[in-house]
N, C-alpha and C positions, 0 to 999 in steps of 0.2 A: 733146669734152665727154662725160663719163660720166654717164649719167642714172640708173643704178642699176636699170634695167629690162632689161638685157641688150644695150643698144645702146652700143657703146664707140667709135663714130666710124669704125670700119672701113668701107670701101666694099664689101667682099665678106663675105657671111654664109654659114655652113656649110649652112643650109637651102635657100639659093637656088643655082641653077646660073648665074644671071645676076649681073652686078655692078650695085650701086646707084650711080648717078652722083651724085657730090657736086658741087654748084655753089655759087657765092656767093649766088645768089638764094634758095635753099632754106634755111630755118632748121632747126636740129637738131630742134626741136619738131615742125614739120610733117613732117619726114622720119620721125620716130618714129611719128607718127599714121598716116601712110601705110603704114609698115612694119607697125604693129599691125593695121590694117584688112586688109592683105594676108594676114597670118597668120590672123586670127580670122574673117574673112569680113565680113559686113555689120554695120553699126552697129545699135544697138537701135531706132532710130527710122527706119530706112531704109524700111520698108513704109509708114509714115505719110507720109514724104517723097514716095514714089512716087505715092500716092493724091493728095496735094496737087498735085504737079507735073502729073499727068495731068489733073486737074480744071482747073487753071489754063490748061493748053494748049488745052483744048477749050471753055472757058467764054467767053461773050460779054462778061461783065463780071467783074471780080475779086471782086465781092460775092457771086457764086455759090459761091465756094469758102471761105467763112468757116468752115464746120464742119470741113473738112479742115485748114485752117490752124490752127484751135484745137486739133485733135487732135495735130497735129505739134508745136506749141509746148508743149502739155501733156506730151507724151512727152519733149521736151528739158528742160523746166524744172520740171515737177511742181508748178506753181503752185496748181492746183485741189486736188490731193492734200494739199499742205502746208496750204492754207487750211482744208480739211475737218478735218484732224487737229488743227489749232489750235482750231477751234470745238468739236470733241469734247472736247479737254482742258479748255477753258475751262468747258464745261458740267459736266464731271465735278467740277472744282474748286468750281463754284458749288453743285452738289448736296451735296458733302461739307461745305461751309461752312454750308449751310442745315441739314443734319442735325446738325452740331456745335452750332449755335445752338439748335435744338429740344431737344437733349439737355441743354444748359445751362439752358434755361428750365424743363424738366421737373425737373431737380435742384433748381433754385431754388424751384420751387413745392413740391416735397416737403420741402425744408428749412424753408420758411416754415410749412408745415402742421405739421411736427414741433415747431417752436419757438413755435407759437401759444399763446394763453392758455387754450384749451379744456381741456386736461388740468389746468391750474392752478386753474381754476374748478370742477373736479369735475363739469362738465356731462357729459362722456363717461362718467365713472365711475357717475354716477347713472343714465344710460340703460342701462348694462350691468347694474346691480343690479336695476332694475325688472323685467326679464323673469325673473330668478331668483326674485324674490318672488312673481311670478304663478305660477310652476311649483310652488312649495311649498304 
């Protein structure tokens, strides 16, 4: 089965001096994962796993290792990171919506002031003429 990642099902690879044993019990996916980890080294969460495993082996109760377990699971699944990014995005959208509503209300208030009856009643014009009469 060709995976598209360089593994073509051969049991011998040019980078290895040893032969990869193909068995009926090992799936191609697991073989690829083992092959990838052998080439690239440790996985991204290996250090968290070591901390959790060491704590669990030395702990009297499994509850003592909750912090290490949470760190390891966060490294694997990024649940807290995704939740934080979602909250930040929701807050940004909320603030943008609030700003848009305030701008709409400001435009509405300025439009209503421009369309009011004060200029039609000459109240504003009279107030502007009075200071001119006082100056003369």
